[in-house]
PDB file with one MODEL, atoms N, CA, C and O in Angstrom:
MODEL        1
ATOM      1  N   MET A   1     -13.639  22.430 -30.124  1.00  0.00           N
ATOM      2  CA  MET A   1     -13.906  22.657 -31.527  1.00  0.00           C
ATOM      3  C   MET A   1     -14.502  21.405 -32.147  1.00  0.00           C
ATOM      4  O   MET A   1     -14.053  20.290 -31.881  1.00  0.00           O
ATOM      5  N   SER A   2     -15.501  21.599 -32.963  1.00  0.00           N
ATOM      6  CA  SER A   2     -16.108  20.462 -33.646  1.00  0.00           C
ATOM      7  C   SER A   2     -15.322  20.157 -34.919  1.00  0.00           C
ATOM      8  O   SER A   2     -14.783  21.059 -35.560  1.00  0.00           O
ATOM      9  N   PRO A   3     -15.264  18.868 -35.276  1.00  0.00           N
ATOM     10  CA  PRO A   3     -14.546  18.521 -36.503  1.00  0.00           C
ATOM     11  C   PRO A   3     -15.284  19.081 -37.723  1.00  0.00           C
ATOM     12  O   PRO A   3     -16.509  19.201 -37.731  1.00  0.00           O
ATOM     13  N   GLU A   4     -14.507  19.418 -38.743  1.00  0.00           N
ATOM     14  CA  GLU A   4     -15.121  19.978 -39.949  1.00  0.00           C
ATOM     15  C   GLU A   4     -15.798  18.872 -40.743  1.00  0.00           C
ATOM     16  O   GLU A   4     -15.261  17.777 -40.908  1.00  0.00           O
ATOM     17  N   HIS A   5     -16.984  19.188 -41.226  1.00  0.00           N
ATOM     18  CA  HIS A   5     -17.752  18.255 -42.029  1.00  0.00           C
ATOM     19  C   HIS A   5     -17.663  18.673 -43.489  1.00  0.00           C
ATOM     20  O   HIS A   5     -17.187  19.760 -43.816  1.00  0.00           O
ATOM     21  N   GLY A   6     -18.131  17.785 -44.358  1.00  0.00           N
ATOM     22  CA  GLY A   6     -18.162  18.081 -45.785  1.00  0.00           C
ATOM     23  C   GLY A   6     -19.192  19.157 -46.088  1.00  0.00           C
ATOM     24  O   GLY A   6     -19.797  19.724 -45.177  1.00  0.00           O
ATOM     25  N   PRO A   7     -19.385  19.429 -47.338  1.00  0.00           N
ATOM     26  CA  PRO A   7     -20.353  20.468 -47.707  1.00  0.00           C
ATOM     27  C   PRO A   7     -21.763  20.091 -47.272  1.00  0.00           C
ATOM     28  O   PRO A   7     -22.145  18.921 -47.297  1.00  0.00           O
ATOM     29  N   VAL A   8     -22.525  21.097 -46.873  1.00  0.00           N
ATOM     30  CA  VAL A   8     -23.877  20.882 -46.387  1.00  0.00           C
ATOM     31  C   VAL A   8     -24.815  20.550 -47.539  1.00  0.00           C
ATOM     32  O   VAL A   8     -25.726  19.739 -47.380  1.00  0.00           O
ATOM     33  N   PHE A   9     -24.604  21.161 -48.684  1.00  0.00           N
ATOM     34  CA  PHE A   9     -25.487  20.986 -49.826  1.00  0.00           C
ATOM     35  C   PHE A   9     -24.965  19.911 -50.762  1.00  0.00           C
ATOM     36  O   PHE A   9     -23.756  19.751 -50.933  1.00  0.00           O
ATOM     37  N   LEU A  10     -25.889  19.175 -51.365  1.00  0.00           N
ATOM     38  CA  LEU A  10     -25.534  18.162 -52.343  1.00  0.00           C
ATOM     39  C   LEU A  10     -25.445  18.788 -53.722  1.00  0.00           C
ATOM     40  O   LEU A  10     -26.006  19.854 -53.976  1.00  0.00           O
ATOM     41  N   ALA A  11     -24.738  18.115 -54.598  1.00  0.00           N
ATOM     42  CA  ALA A  11     -24.694  18.566 -55.979  1.00  0.00           C
ATOM     43  C   ALA A  11     -26.099  18.456 -56.571  1.00  0.00           C
ATOM     44  O   ALA A  11     -26.873  17.584 -56.176  1.00  0.00           O
ATOM     45  N   ARG A  12     -26.423  19.324 -57.499  1.00  0.00           N
ATOM     46  CA  ARG A  12     -27.774  19.329 -58.068  1.00  0.00           C
ATOM     47  C   ARG A  12     -28.122  18.012 -58.717  1.00  0.00           C
ATOM     48  O   ARG A  12     -29.240  17.520 -58.565  1.00  0.00           O
ATOM     49  N   ARG A  13     -27.180  17.434 -59.440  1.00  0.00           N
ATOM     50  CA  ARG A  13     -27.452  16.175 -60.133  1.00  0.00           C
ATOM     51  C   ARG A  13     -27.786  15.078 -59.131  1.00  0.00           C
ATOM     52  O   ARG A  13     -28.733  14.321 -59.345  1.00  0.00           O
ATOM     53  N   THR A  14     -27.038  14.976 -58.058  1.00  0.00           N
ATOM     54  CA  THR A  14     -27.287  13.964 -57.032  1.00  0.00           C
ATOM     55  C   THR A  14     -28.626  14.205 -56.340  1.00  0.00           C
ATOM     56  O   THR A  14     -29.381  13.269 -56.078  1.00  0.00           O
ATOM     57  N   TYR A  15     -28.908  15.472 -56.049  1.00  0.00           N
ATOM     58  CA  TYR A  15     -30.168  15.806 -55.376  1.00  0.00           C
ATOM     59  C   TYR A  15     -31.359  15.443 -56.251  1.00  0.00           C
ATOM     60  O   TYR A  15     -32.312  14.825 -55.777  1.00  0.00           O
ATOM     61  N   ARG A  16     -31.313  15.823 -57.525  1.00  0.00           N
ATOM     62  CA  ARG A  16     -32.424  15.531 -58.430  1.00  0.00           C
ATOM     63  C   ARG A  16     -32.585  14.040 -58.634  1.00  0.00           C
ATOM     64  O   ARG A  16     -33.709  13.547 -58.723  1.00  0.00           O
ATOM     65  N   ARG A  17     -31.478  13.311 -58.709  1.00  0.00           N
ATOM     66  CA  ARG A  17     -31.551  11.857 -58.870  1.00  0.00           C
ATOM     67  C   ARG A  17     -32.213  11.207 -57.657  1.00  0.00           C
ATOM     68  O   ARG A  17     -33.020  10.289 -57.805  1.00  0.00           O
ATOM     69  N   ARG A  18     -31.880  11.671 -56.486  1.00  0.00           N
ATOM     70  CA  ARG A  18     -32.493  11.116 -55.272  1.00  0.00           C
ATOM     71  C   ARG A  18     -33.978  11.441 -55.193  1.00  0.00           C
ATOM     72  O   ARG A  18     -34.774  10.610 -54.755  1.00  0.00           O
ATOM     73  N   ARG A  19     -34.359  12.662 -55.620  1.00  0.00           N
ATOM     74  CA  ARG A  19     -35.784  13.006 -55.615  1.00  0.00           C
ATOM     75  C   ARG A  19     -36.543  12.186 -56.645  1.00  0.00           C
ATOM     76  O   ARG A  19     -37.686  11.803 -56.397  1.00  0.00           O
ATOM     77  N   LEU A  20     -35.937  11.907 -57.797  1.00  0.00           N
ATOM     78  CA  LEU A  20     -36.580  11.035 -58.783  1.00  0.00           C
ATOM     79  C   LEU A  20     -36.759   9.630 -58.222  1.00  0.00           C
ATOM     80  O   LEU A  20     -37.800   9.005 -58.423  1.00  0.00           O
ATOM     81  N   ALA A  21     -35.748   9.137 -57.521  1.00  0.00           N
ATOM     82  CA  ALA A  21     -35.856   7.814 -56.907  1.00  0.00           C
ATOM     83  C   ALA A  21     -36.960   7.814 -55.848  1.00  0.00           C
ATOM     84  O   ALA A  21     -37.693   6.833 -55.716  1.00  0.00           O
ATOM     85  N   ASP A  22     -37.080   8.903 -55.098  1.00  0.00           N
ATOM     86  CA  ASP A  22     -38.172   9.011 -54.114  1.00  0.00           C
ATOM     87  C   ASP A  22     -39.524   9.010 -54.811  1.00  0.00           C
ATOM     88  O   ASP A  22     -40.472   8.382 -54.341  1.00  0.00           O
ATOM     89  N   GLY A  23     -39.609   9.711 -55.925  1.00  0.00           N
ATOM     90  CA  GLY A  23     -40.849   9.725 -56.692  1.00  0.00           C
ATOM     91  C   GLY A  23     -41.200   8.345 -57.227  1.00  0.00           C
ATOM     92  O   GLY A  23     -42.368   7.958 -57.249  1.00  0.00           O
ATOM     93  N   ALA A  24     -40.177   7.602 -57.661  1.00  0.00           N
ATOM     94  CA  ALA A  24     -40.419   6.247 -58.156  1.00  0.00           C
ATOM     95  C   ALA A  24     -40.918   5.338 -57.043  1.00  0.00           C
ATOM     96  O   ALA A  24     -41.734   4.449 -57.286  1.00  0.00           O
ATOM     97  N   ARG A  25     -40.437   5.552 -55.833  1.00  0.00           N
ATOM     98  CA  ARG A  25     -40.907   4.748 -54.700  1.00  0.00           C
ATOM     99  C   ARG A  25     -42.323   5.140 -54.279  1.00  0.00           C
ATOM    100  O   ARG A  25     -43.089   4.297 -53.811  1.00  0.00           O
ATOM    101  N   LEU A  26     -42.665   6.402 -54.442  1.00  0.00           N
ATOM    102  CA  LEU A  26     -43.971   6.891 -54.014  1.00  0.00           C
ATOM    103  C   LEU A  26     -45.059   6.630 -55.048  1.00  0.00           C
ATOM    104  O   LEU A  26     -46.239   6.601 -54.698  1.00  0.00           O
ATOM    105  N   LEU A  27     -44.694   6.440 -56.303  1.00  0.00           N
ATOM    106  CA  LEU A  27     -45.670   6.283 -57.378  1.00  0.00           C
ATOM    107  C   LEU A  27     -46.636   5.107 -57.160  1.00  0.00           C
ATOM    108  O   LEU A  27     -47.829   5.283 -57.407  1.00  0.00           O
ATOM    109  N   PRO A  28     -46.198   3.925 -56.714  1.00  0.00           N
ATOM    110  CA  PRO A  28     -47.173   2.856 -56.466  1.00  0.00           C
ATOM    111  C   PRO A  28     -48.175   3.186 -55.355  1.00  0.00           C
ATOM    112  O   PRO A  28     -49.336   2.784 -55.424  1.00  0.00           O
ATOM    113  N   VAL A  29     -47.730   3.906 -54.350  1.00  0.00           N
ATOM    114  CA  VAL A  29     -48.637   4.296 -53.263  1.00  0.00           C
ATOM    115  C   VAL A  29     -49.679   5.275 -53.790  1.00  0.00           C
ATOM    116  O   VAL A  29     -50.871   5.127 -53.521  1.00  0.00           O
ATOM    117  N   LEU A  30     -49.227   6.269 -54.537  1.00  0.00           N
ATOM    118  CA  LEU A  30     -50.150   7.225 -55.127  1.00  0.00           C
ATOM    119  C   LEU A  30     -51.117   6.529 -56.080  1.00  0.00           C
ATOM    120  O   LEU A  30     -52.310   6.832 -56.083  1.00  0.00           O
ATOM    121  N   GLY A  31     -50.615   5.608 -56.882  1.00  0.00           N
ATOM    122  CA  GLY A  31     -51.475   4.854 -57.789  1.00  0.00           C
ATOM    123  C   GLY A  31     -52.515   4.041 -57.046  1.00  0.00           C
ATOM    124  O   GLY A  31     -53.673   3.987 -57.459  1.00  0.00           O
ATOM    125  N   GLY A  32     -52.116   3.412 -55.962  1.00  0.00           N
ATOM    126  CA  GLY A  32     -53.066   2.634 -55.166  1.00  0.00           C
ATOM    127  C   GLY A  32     -54.169   3.492 -54.591  1.00  0.00           C
ATOM    128  O   GLY A  32     -55.333   3.091 -54.586  1.00  0.00           O
ATOM    129  N   VAL A  33     -53.813   4.674 -54.103  1.00  0.00           N
ATOM    130  CA  VAL A  33     -54.816   5.583 -53.556  1.00  0.00           C
ATOM    131  C   VAL A  33     -55.767   6.044 -54.659  1.00  0.00           C
ATOM    132  O   VAL A  33     -56.982   6.085 -54.462  1.00  0.00           O
ATOM    133  N   LEU A  34     -55.210   6.390 -55.818  1.00  0.00           N
ATOM    134  CA  LEU A  34     -56.060   6.854 -56.920  1.00  0.00           C
ATOM    135  C   LEU A  34     -56.926   5.738 -57.487  1.00  0.00           C
ATOM    136  O   LEU A  34     -58.037   6.000 -57.949  1.00  0.00           O
ATOM    137  N   PHE A  35     -56.435   4.484 -57.463  1.00  0.00           N
ATOM    138  CA  PHE A  35     -57.260   3.368 -57.918  1.00  0.00           C
ATOM    139  C   PHE A  35     -58.419   3.097 -56.957  1.00  0.00           C
ATOM    140  O   PHE A  35     -59.468   2.608 -57.379  1.00  0.00           O
ATOM    141  N   CYS A  36     -58.245   3.404 -55.688  1.00  0.00           N
ATOM    142  CA  CYS A  36     -59.321   3.194 -54.710  1.00  0.00           C
ATOM    143  C   CYS A  36     -60.337   4.333 -54.707  1.00  0.00           C
ATOM    144  O   CYS A  36     -61.392   4.220 -54.083  1.00  0.00           O
ATOM    145  N   LEU A  37     -60.032   5.412 -55.388  1.00  0.00           N
ATOM    146  CA  LEU A  37     -60.932   6.560 -55.412  1.00  0.00           C
ATOM    147  C   LEU A  37     -62.335   6.228 -55.908  1.00  0.00           C
ATOM    148  O   LEU A  37     -63.296   6.756 -55.348  1.00  0.00           O
ATOM    149  N   PRO A  38     -62.512   5.384 -56.926  1.00  0.00           N
ATOM    150  CA  PRO A  38     -63.893   5.063 -57.339  1.00  0.00           C
ATOM    151  C   PRO A  38     -64.725   4.386 -56.249  1.00  0.00           C
ATOM    152  O   PRO A  38     -65.954   4.410 -56.309  1.00  0.00           O
ATOM    153  N   LEU A  39     -64.082   3.794 -55.273  1.00  0.00           N
ATOM    154  CA  LEU A  39     -64.836   3.187 -54.173  1.00  0.00           C
ATOM    155  C   LEU A  39     -65.537   4.243 -53.318  1.00  0.00           C
ATOM    156  O   LEU A  39     -66.505   3.941 -52.619  1.00  0.00           O
ATOM    157  N   LEU A  40     -65.043   5.482 -53.378  1.00  0.00           N
ATOM    158  CA  LEU A  40     -65.635   6.562 -52.597  1.00  0.00           C
ATOM    159  C   LEU A  40     -66.751   7.269 -53.340  1.00  0.00           C
ATOM    160  O   LEU A  40     -67.451   8.098 -52.759  1.00  0.00           O
ATOM    161  N   TRP A  41     -66.930   6.950 -54.631  1.00  0.00           N
ATOM    162  CA  TRP A  41     -67.988   7.576 -55.426  1.00  0.00           C
ATOM    163  C   TRP A  41     -69.309   6.903 -55.106  1.00  0.00           C
ATOM    164  O   TRP A  41     -69.659   5.890 -55.711  1.00  0.00           O
ATOM    165  N   LYS A  42     -70.030   7.454 -54.173  1.00  0.00           N
ATOM    166  CA  LYS A  42     -71.326   6.872 -53.846  1.00  0.00           C
ATOM    167  C   LYS A  42     -72.320   7.988 -53.587  1.00  0.00           C
ATOM    168  O   LYS A  42     -71.949   9.100 -53.213  1.00  0.00           O
ATOM    169  N   GLY A  43     -73.567   7.676 -53.791  1.00  0.00           N
ATOM    170  CA  GLY A  43     -74.615   8.663 -53.552  1.00  0.00           C
ATOM    171  C   GLY A  43     -74.645   9.737 -54.632  1.00  0.00           C
ATOM    172  O   GLY A  43     -73.799   9.758 -55.526  1.00  0.00           O
ATOM    173  N   GLY A  44     -75.602  10.605 -54.540  1.00  0.00           N
ATOM    174  CA  GLY A  44     -75.719  11.707 -55.489  1.00  0.00           C
ATOM    175  C   GLY A  44     -76.421  11.269 -56.763  1.00  0.00           C
ATOM    176  O   GLY A  44     -76.458  10.085 -57.099  1.00  0.00           O
ATOM    177  N   ALA A  45     -76.971  12.244 -57.460  1.00  0.00           N
ATOM    178  CA  ALA A  45     -77.717  11.960 -58.681  1.00  0.00           C
ATOM    179  C   ALA A  45     -76.808  11.735 -59.877  1.00  0.00           C
ATOM    180  O   ALA A  45     -77.217  11.107 -60.853  1.00  0.00           O
ATOM    181  N   THR A  46     -75.581  12.237 -59.818  1.00  0.00           N
ATOM    182  CA  THR A  46     -74.676  12.135 -60.965  1.00  0.00           C
ATOM    183  C   THR A  46     -73.598  11.080 -60.728  1.00  0.00           C
ATOM    184  O   THR A  46     -72.427  11.304 -61.034  1.00  0.00           O
ATOM    185  N   LEU A  47     -73.985   9.955 -60.196  1.00  0.00           N
ATOM    186  CA  LEU A  47     -73.049   8.865 -59.951  1.00  0.00           C
ATOM    187  C   LEU A  47     -72.542   8.320 -61.284  1.00  0.00           C
ATOM    188  O   LEU A  47     -73.351   7.948 -62.134  1.00  0.00           O
ATOM    189  N   PRO A  48     -71.214   8.262 -61.492  1.00  0.00           N
ATOM    190  CA  PRO A  48     -70.709   7.741 -62.762  1.00  0.00           C
ATOM    191  C   PRO A  48     -71.027   6.258 -62.907  1.00  0.00           C
ATOM    192  O   PRO A  48     -71.039   5.506 -61.932  1.00  0.00           O
ATOM    193  N   GLY A  49     -71.283   5.862 -64.142  1.00  0.00           N
ATOM    194  CA  GLY A  49     -71.605   4.470 -64.410  1.00  0.00           C
ATOM    195  C   GLY A  49     -70.353   3.610 -64.513  1.00  0.00           C
ATOM    196  O   GLY A  49     -69.231   4.072 -64.308  1.00  0.00           O
ATOM    197  N   THR A  50     -70.585   2.352 -64.836  1.00  0.00           N
ATOM    198  CA  THR A  50     -69.483   1.406 -64.947  1.00  0.00           C
ATOM    199  C   THR A  50     -68.518   1.801 -66.064  1.00  0.00           C
ATOM    200  O   THR A  50     -67.303   1.689 -65.905  1.00  0.00           O
ATOM    201  N   ALA A  51     -69.052   2.257 -67.180  1.00  0.00           N
ATOM    202  CA  ALA A  51     -68.195   2.635 -68.315  1.00  0.00           C
ATOM    203  C   ALA A  51     -67.274   3.797 -67.938  1.00  0.00           C
ATOM    204  O   ALA A  51     -66.078   3.760 -68.229  1.00  0.00           O
ATOM    205  N   GLU A  52     -67.822   4.819 -67.294  1.00  0.00           N
ATOM    206  CA  GLU A  52     -66.997   5.959 -66.889  1.00  0.00           C
ATOM    207  C   GLU A  52     -65.937   5.541 -65.871  1.00  0.00           C
ATOM    208  O   GLU A  52     -64.803   6.017 -65.913  1.00  0.00           O
ATOM    209  N   THR A  53     -66.313   4.658 -64.971  1.00  0.00           N
ATOM    210  CA  THR A  53     -65.360   4.183 -63.971  1.00  0.00           C
ATOM    211  C   THR A  53     -64.230   3.394 -64.628  1.00  0.00           C
ATOM    212  O   THR A  53     -63.069   3.536 -64.245  1.00  0.00           O
ATOM    213  N   MET A  54     -64.564   2.572 -65.604  1.00  0.00           N
ATOM    214  CA  MET A  54     -63.530   1.796 -66.297  1.00  0.00           C
ATOM    215  C   MET A  54     -62.620   2.700 -67.138  1.00  0.00           C
ATOM    216  O   MET A  54     -61.416   2.459 -67.221  1.00  0.00           O
ATOM    217  N   PHE A  55     -63.189   3.737 -67.761  1.00  0.00           N
ATOM    218  CA  PHE A  55     -62.358   4.714 -68.476  1.00  0.00           C
ATOM    219  C   PHE A  55     -61.404   5.410 -67.511  1.00  0.00           C
ATOM    220  O   PHE A  55     -60.241   5.638 -67.845  1.00  0.00           O
ATOM    221  N   TYR A  56     -61.887   5.748 -66.320  1.00  0.00           N
ATOM    222  CA  TYR A  56     -61.041   6.364 -65.303  1.00  0.00           C
ATOM    223  C   TYR A  56     -59.894   5.431 -64.919  1.00  0.00           C
ATOM    224  O   TYR A  56     -58.738   5.852 -64.876  1.00  0.00           O
ATOM    225  N   ILE A  57     -60.209   4.175 -64.643  1.00  0.00           N
ATOM    226  CA  ILE A  57     -59.188   3.217 -64.213  1.00  0.00           C
ATOM    227  C   ILE A  57     -58.166   2.978 -65.325  1.00  0.00           C
ATOM    228  O   ILE A  57     -56.964   2.968 -65.061  1.00  0.00           O
ATOM    229  N   PHE A  58     -58.626   2.786 -66.565  1.00  0.00           N
ATOM    230  CA  PHE A  58     -57.697   2.564 -67.666  1.00  0.00           C
ATOM    231  C   PHE A  58     -56.857   3.805 -67.935  1.00  0.00           C
ATOM    232  O   PHE A  58     -55.656   3.702 -68.183  1.00  0.00           O
ATOM    233  N   GLY A  59     -57.485   4.975 -67.887  1.00  0.00           N
ATOM    234  CA  GLY A  59     -56.732   6.218 -68.085  1.00  0.00           C
ATOM    235  C   GLY A  59     -55.689   6.425 -67.003  1.00  0.00           C
ATOM    236  O   GLY A  59     -54.562   6.828 -67.289  1.00  0.00           O
ATOM    237  N   LEU A  60     -56.062   6.153 -65.769  1.00  0.00           N
ATOM    238  CA  LEU A  60     -55.111   6.268 -64.663  1.00  0.00           C
ATOM    239  C   LEU A  60     -53.957   5.295 -64.835  1.00  0.00           C
ATOM    240  O   LEU A  60     -52.800   5.646 -64.603  1.00  0.00           O
ATOM    241  N   TRP A  61     -54.272   4.071 -65.241  1.00  0.00           N
ATOM    242  CA  TRP A  61     -53.229   3.079 -65.479  1.00  0.00           C
ATOM    243  C   TRP A  61     -52.264   3.562 -66.558  1.00  0.00           C
ATOM    244  O   TRP A  61     -51.050   3.439 -66.401  1.00  0.00           O
ATOM    245  N   ALA A  62     -52.789   4.107 -67.646  1.00  0.00           N
ATOM    246  CA  ALA A  62     -51.945   4.591 -68.737  1.00  0.00           C
ATOM    247  C   ALA A  62     -51.062   5.756 -68.276  1.00  0.00           C
ATOM    248  O   ALA A  62     -49.885   5.821 -68.631  1.00  0.00           O
ATOM    249  N   VAL A  63     -51.622   6.663 -67.496  1.00  0.00           N
ATOM    250  CA  VAL A  63     -50.839   7.796 -66.982  1.00  0.00           C
ATOM    251  C   VAL A  63     -49.731   7.311 -66.057  1.00  0.00           C
ATOM    252  O   VAL A  63     -48.608   7.809 -66.131  1.00  0.00           O
ATOM    253  N   LEU A  64     -50.026   6.352 -65.192  1.00  0.00           N
ATOM    254  CA  LEU A  64     -49.002   5.820 -64.293  1.00  0.00           C
ATOM    255  C   LEU A  64     -47.894   5.118 -65.069  1.00  0.00           C
ATOM    256  O   LEU A  64     -46.725   5.217 -64.698  1.00  0.00           O
ATOM    257  N   VAL A  65     -48.246   4.412 -66.140  1.00  0.00           N
ATOM    258  CA  VAL A  65     -47.231   3.755 -66.970  1.00  0.00           C
ATOM    259  C   VAL A  65     -46.319   4.789 -67.605  1.00  0.00           C
ATOM    260  O   VAL A  65     -45.101   4.616 -67.611  1.00  0.00           O
ATOM    261  N   VAL A  66     -46.888   5.861 -68.139  1.00  0.00           N
ATOM    262  CA  VAL A  66     -46.085   6.903 -68.779  1.00  0.00           C
ATOM    263  C   VAL A  66     -45.180   7.591 -67.761  1.00  0.00           C
ATOM    264  O   VAL A  66     -43.997   7.804 -68.029  1.00  0.00           O
ATOM    265  N   ILE A  67     -45.718   7.935 -66.611  1.00  0.00           N
ATOM    266  CA  ILE A  67     -44.917   8.601 -65.574  1.00  0.00           C
ATOM    267  C   ILE A  67     -43.774   7.704 -65.118  1.00  0.00           C
ATOM    268  O   ILE A  67     -42.642   8.168 -64.979  1.00  0.00           O
ATOM    269  N   SER A  68     -44.056   6.428 -64.884  1.00  0.00           N
ATOM    270  CA  SER A  68     -42.983   5.527 -64.441  1.00  0.00           C
ATOM    271  C   SER A  68     -41.941   5.340 -65.539  1.00  0.00           C
ATOM    272  O   SER A  68     -40.756   5.200 -65.235  1.00  0.00           O
ATOM    273  N   GLY A  69     -42.350   5.333 -66.803  1.00  0.00           N
ATOM    274  CA  GLY A  69     -41.387   5.241 -67.899  1.00  0.00           C
ATOM    275  C   GLY A  69     -40.476   6.453 -67.968  1.00  0.00           C
ATOM    276  O   GLY A  69     -39.273   6.319 -68.189  1.00  0.00           O
ATOM    277  N   VAL A  70     -41.047   7.637 -67.780  1.00  0.00           N
ATOM    278  CA  VAL A  70     -40.244   8.862 -67.801  1.00  0.00           C
ATOM    279  C   VAL A  70     -39.260   8.869 -66.636  1.00  0.00           C
ATOM    280  O   VAL A  70     -38.087   9.195 -66.818  1.00  0.00           O
ATOM    281  N   ILE A  71     -39.724   8.516 -65.449  1.00  0.00           N
ATOM    282  CA  ILE A  71     -38.833   8.475 -64.285  1.00  0.00           C
ATOM    283  C   ILE A  71     -37.734   7.448 -64.499  1.00  0.00           C
ATOM    284  O   ILE A  71     -36.570   7.710 -64.194  1.00  0.00           O
ATOM    285  N   SER A  72     -38.093   6.280 -65.022  1.00  0.00           N
ATOM    286  CA  SER A  72     -37.107   5.236 -65.266  1.00  0.00           C
ATOM    287  C   SER A  72     -36.052   5.691 -66.268  1.00  0.00           C
ATOM    288  O   SER A  72     -34.861   5.446 -66.080  1.00  0.00           O
ATOM    289  N   ARG A  73     -36.496   6.354 -67.332  1.00  0.00           N
ATOM    290  CA  ARG A  73     -35.547   6.831 -68.343  1.00  0.00           C
ATOM    291  C   ARG A  73     -34.578   7.846 -67.746  1.00  0.00           C
ATOM    292  O   ARG A  73     -33.382   7.801 -68.032  1.00  0.00           O
ATOM    293  N   HIS A  74     -35.083   8.762 -66.919  1.00  0.00           N
ATOM    294  CA  HIS A  74     -34.208   9.757 -66.301  1.00  0.00           C
ATOM    295  C   HIS A  74     -33.246   9.122 -65.301  1.00  0.00           C
ATOM    296  O   HIS A  74     -32.088   9.529 -65.208  1.00  0.00           O
ATOM    297  N   LEU A  75     -33.719   8.132 -64.557  1.00  0.00           N
ATOM    298  CA  LEU A  75     -32.822   7.455 -63.615  1.00  0.00           C
ATOM    299  C   LEU A  75     -31.751   6.656 -64.356  1.00  0.00           C
ATOM    300  O   LEU A  75     -30.594   6.619 -63.935  1.00  0.00           O
ATOM    301  N   ARG A  76     -32.139   6.022 -65.452  1.00  0.00           N
ATOM    302  CA  ARG A  76     -31.181   5.265 -66.242  1.00  0.00           C
ATOM    303  C   ARG A  76     -30.136   6.200 -66.855  1.00  0.00           C
ATOM    304  O   ARG A  76     -28.955   5.856 -66.905  1.00  0.00           O
ATOM    305  N   ALA A  77     -30.559   7.376 -67.320  1.00  0.00           N
ATOM    306  CA  ALA A  77     -29.623   8.358 -67.875  1.00  0.00           C
ATOM    307  C   ALA A  77     -28.653   8.830 -66.790  1.00  0.00           C
ATOM    308  O   ALA A  77     -27.483   9.089 -67.072  1.00  0.00           O
ATOM    309  N   GLY A  78     -29.133   8.941 -65.566  1.00  0.00           N
ATOM    310  CA  GLY A  78     -28.261   9.329 -64.456  1.00  0.00           C
ATOM    311  C   GLY A  78     -27.221   8.263 -64.157  1.00  0.00           C
ATOM    312  O   GLY A  78     -26.093   8.593 -63.789  1.00  0.00           O
ATOM    313  N   ASP A  79     -27.577   6.989 -64.308  1.00  0.00           N
ATOM    314  CA  ASP A  79     -26.610   5.917 -64.121  1.00  0.00           C
ATOM    315  C   ASP A  79     -25.515   5.979 -65.173  1.00  0.00           C
ATOM    316  O   ASP A  79     -24.346   5.763 -64.857  1.00  0.00           O
ATOM    317  N   ALA A  80     -25.874   6.272 -66.420  1.00  0.00           N
ATOM    318  CA  ALA A  80     -24.883   6.367 -67.487  1.00  0.00           C
ATOM    319  C   ALA A  80     -23.959   7.541 -67.255  1.00  0.00           C
ATOM    320  O   ALA A  80     -22.761   7.439 -67.519  1.00  0.00           O
ATOM    321  N   ASP A  81     -24.492   8.673 -66.759  1.00  0.00           N
ATOM    322  CA  ASP A  81     -23.655   9.831 -66.478  1.00  0.00           C
ATOM    323  C   ASP A  81     -22.667   9.548 -65.350  1.00  0.00           C
ATOM    324  O   ASP A  81     -21.514   9.973 -65.409  1.00  0.00           O
ATOM    325  N   GLU A  82     -23.123   8.826 -64.319  1.00  0.00           N
ATOM    326  CA  GLU A  82     -22.227   8.497 -63.212  1.00  0.00           C
ATOM    327  C   GLU A  82     -21.125   7.532 -63.657  1.00  0.00           C
ATOM    328  O   GLU A  82     -19.977   7.650 -63.229  1.00  0.00           O
ATOM    329  N   GLY A  83     -21.483   6.585 -64.514  1.00  0.00           N
ATOM    330  CA  GLY A  83     -20.492   5.636 -65.010  1.00  0.00           C
ATOM    331  C   GLY A  83     -19.443   6.336 -65.856  1.00  0.00           C
ATOM    332  O   GLY A  83     -18.270   5.966 -65.797  1.00  0.00           O
ATOM    333  N   ALA A  84     -19.824   7.328 -66.637  1.00  0.00           N
ATOM    334  CA  ALA A  84     -18.886   8.055 -67.477  1.00  0.00           C
ATOM    335  C   ALA A  84     -18.006   8.980 -66.639  1.00  0.00           C
ATOM    336  O   ALA A  84     -16.876   9.279 -67.027  1.00  0.00           O
ATOM    337  N   ALA A  85     -18.513   9.434 -65.500  1.00  0.00           N
ATOM    338  CA  ALA A  85     -17.747  10.338 -64.651  1.00  0.00           C
ATOM    339  C   ALA A  85     -16.786   9.599 -63.740  1.00  0.00           C
ATOM    340  O   ALA A  85     -16.082  10.232 -62.954  1.00  0.00           O
ATOM    341  N   GLY A  86     -16.738   8.292 -63.821  1.00  0.00           N
ATOM    342  CA  GLY A  86     -15.808   7.542 -62.992  1.00  0.00           C
ATOM    343  C   GLY A  86     -16.409   7.069 -61.695  1.00  0.00           C
ATOM    344  O   GLY A  86     -15.690   6.557 -60.837  1.00  0.00           O
ATOM    345  N   GLY A  87     -17.705   7.225 -61.524  1.00  0.00           N
ATOM    346  CA  GLY A  87     -18.380   6.715 -60.341  1.00  0.00           C
ATOM    347  C   GLY A  87     -18.099   7.512 -59.092  1.00  0.00           C
ATOM    348  O   GLY A  87     -18.135   6.956 -57.994  1.00  0.00           O
ATOM    349  N   GLU A  88     -17.821   8.802 -59.219  1.00  0.00           N
ATOM    350  CA  GLU A  88     -17.555   9.628 -58.040  1.00  0.00           C
ATOM    351  C   GLU A  88     -18.836   9.810 -57.256  1.00  0.00           C
ATOM    352  O   GLU A  88     -19.853  10.208 -57.825  1.00  0.00           O
ATOM    353  N   GLU A  89     -18.815   9.532 -55.975  1.00  0.00           N
ATOM    354  CA  GLU A  89     -19.943   9.753 -55.064  1.00  0.00           C
ATOM    355  C   GLU A  89     -19.490  10.756 -54.031  1.00  0.00           C
ATOM    356  O   GLU A  89     -18.385  10.670 -53.495  1.00  0.00           O
ATOM    357  N   GLY A  90     -20.371  11.721 -53.757  1.00  0.00           N
ATOM    358  CA  GLY A  90     -19.971  12.763 -52.815  1.00  0.00           C
ATOM    359  C   GLY A  90     -20.650  12.676 -51.559  1.00  0.00           C
ATOM    360  O   GLY A  90     -20.411  13.493 -50.670  1.00  0.00           O
TER     361      GLY A  90
ENDMDL
END
C-alpha cells in the first residue's frame, strides 16, 4: 500500500498567487522579445519610420509598467491576506 498523500489540488487563492508570480517572472522576458521586434521590421514599402518606432517602444514600455504594477498590487494583496490568516501554507 502506498502512503496517503495530501490533496492533489491546491486552493484557488494559492494557485492564482503562484500563477501571478509566474507571470511576474515571465514579464521581463516577454518585454525583451517585444522590444526586439522593431529589429525585425525590414524591407517592404511601408517600413515604419523612426517616430513610429519610438511611439511603439514608449507605448510598450508604458504597457509593461502598468501590467507589472497590477501584478505587484495583486501579489501584495495576497501577502496581506496570508498574514491575516495566520500564515497557513498548504
